[in-house]
C-alpha positions in Angstrom: 3.1 -128.5 56.6 6.1 -126.4 54.7 6.7 -124.4 58.2 7.7 -128.3 59.2 10.0 -128.9 56.1 11.4 -126.0 56.1 12.9 -126.0 59.4 14.0 -130.2 59.0 15.4 -128.2 56.1 17.0 -125.3 58.0 18.4 -128.4 60.8 19.9 -130.7 57.9 21.7 -127.7 56.2 23.6 -127.3 60.1 24.1 -130.8 60.2 25.5 -131.3 57.5 27.9 -128.5 57.4 28.6 -129.6 61.0 29.5 -133.9 59.4 31.8 -132.4 56.1 33.9 -130.2 58.9 34.6 -133.6 60.8 35.9 -135.5 57.6 39.4 -136.0 58.0 40.9 -134.4 55.4 43.1 -135.5 52.4 45.8 -132.2 53.2 45.6 -128.7 53.2 41.7 -128.0 53.7 39.6 -126.5 56.8 39.7 -130.1 58.8 43.2 -129.1 58.7 42.9 -125.7 59.9 40.2 -126.6 62.8 42.8 -129.8 64.6 44.1 -131.1 61.5 46.8 -133.5 64.4 43.9 -134.0 66.6 42.1 -135.7 64.0 44.6 -137.9 62.2 45.7 -139.0 66.1 42.0 -140.3 67.4 39.8 -139.9 63.9 41.6 -142.2 62.3 39.7 -145.3 62.7 38.2 -146.7 59.6 34.9 -147.9 61.2 34.1 -144.4 63.0 35.2 -142.6 59.5 32.7 -145.0 57.3 29.8 -144.3 60.6 30.2 -140.7 59.8 30.2 -141.8 55.4 26.8 -143.2 56.1 25.6 -140.5 58.7 26.8 -137.9 56.2 24.8 -139.4 53.3 21.5 -139.8 55.3 21.3 -136.3 56.2 22.2 -135.6 52.3 19.2 -137.6 51.9 17.2 -135.7 53.9 18.3 -132.4 52.9 17.0 -133.5 49.2 14.4 -134.8 50.0 13.7 -131.2 51.6 14.7 -129.2 48.6 12.4 -131.1 46.4 9.3 -130.9 48.9 9.2 -127.0 49.3 9.9 -127.1 45.4 6.5 -129.4 44.8 4.5 -127.3 47.7 5.4 -124.2 46.7 5.4 -123.9 42.8 2.8 -121.4 41.7 
């Protein structure tokens, strides 16, 4: 059970990193360094941004649940 939660935590962490980097930057961050011009032309839709926000929040909740579950299971 601990192994399954650990794998879910690793996958959620990687997905969280990817989703945060995909967000449209407010200027001068990592998103500008990784193609800010491309994302400003094609990622400006409010529906896309809203769905990306929802997916990021859901992934964050899954990540938090995995952290708490591992903390409770591995407690001495």
